[in-house]
N, C-alpha and C positions, 0 to 999 in steps of 0.2 A: 477402405480407405480411413473411413471413421471410426471403423473395431479399432484396427490396426493403433491410431492415435489413444484412443483410448485403452488399450491396453500397454502402451509405452509411458501414461502418464503417472507419475511415480505416487504413491499415497500420501495425501496433506502432510501426516505425522515428519517423513522424509523431507519433503519440500520446506517446512516450516523449522526444521533443525530437531536435536534433542530436548533441547531448553522450551519447545513449544509450549506445552502445559504451564509453564511457571508466568512466560514472559503473558500468555493471555492470561493466564491470572490476575498480572499486575493492570494490563491494558482494562479489562472488563470492570476491576473494581475502582482503577480511577475515573474510569466512564459512568460507572454507577453511582459513584459517591462526587462526583467534581464536577459534571460536565452535563450530563442528563440529566441525573437526581443529584436533591441535595440530600446526603443523606451523613450518615456518624459514621467515618472510616476507620477500619479497624486497623490499629495500630501495628499491628503483625504484620500486613501486607505492603511492603515498601510501595513507593507510586514506583512508576516506568522511566526507564532511562529515556530520553531523548533519541539514542540510538537506537535501543529497543522498538520504540515507535518507529522508526524508519526503516528499520529492517525488517519490519512487520508488516509495514505497505509493501514495502516491495517487494518481497514473499508472496504477500496479495495479489499481487500486480502479475505474477508469473504464474499462479497457479489460476487466477482469472484467465489469463489468455492461453492458458494450456488448456483449459476446459473450453474457451470459444471455438478453437482448432480444431479440437477432439469430435467437438459437436458438430462443426462442421459452419457456424456463426461468421466464422473468421476462415478466410486461406490463409493470408501471411500473418504472419508474430507481431505484435504489438510494437516491439522491437524498429517494424520500417518507418513507422513516423515520426521514431524521436526529435529526428532534427528539425520535423517541421513544425511538431511541439515545441523546441525549443525558439524557433524563432519565434511562432506566434508568441509566446511570454515577453521575448527581449523588446518586439513589435510594441508590445501593451507597456511594459514598463517603461521604455525610453523616454516617455515625458520628463519622468520624476527621476531615470539615472545620469540622463546627459547635461544637467548645469543648467537646464535650459527652464520657463517659465512651464508650468504646472497648470496643468486645466484644474479649471474648479470645479 
C-alpha cells in the first residue's frame, strides 16, 4: 500500500505548477529580506503577491498530505478534518465576531 501511494505521488514541480521556481524565488527573497532577516532587498526581485503566498501554502498542504499518506503516517486525507477545523476556528473567533463583549 505505501509503495503504491509513493508511486502515485506527483513530482514536486507538477504539484507546485509550472511557475514554481519563480514563485519560490519571490517568496524566499521576501522571507530572507523582510521577515526572517533584515537585509537589502534586490530590486530586480518583486515581492510576492498575496495570491502567490496563499496558493503556495495550499499546494504545500496538498504535498504534505500526500507524503503523510504515502508513508503511512496518516490513513485519511487532511480534507477529512476541514469541517472540524472550520468549526473550531469559528468558535475561537465568536467573541470578536458576534458583536458582544470581547474577552480581555
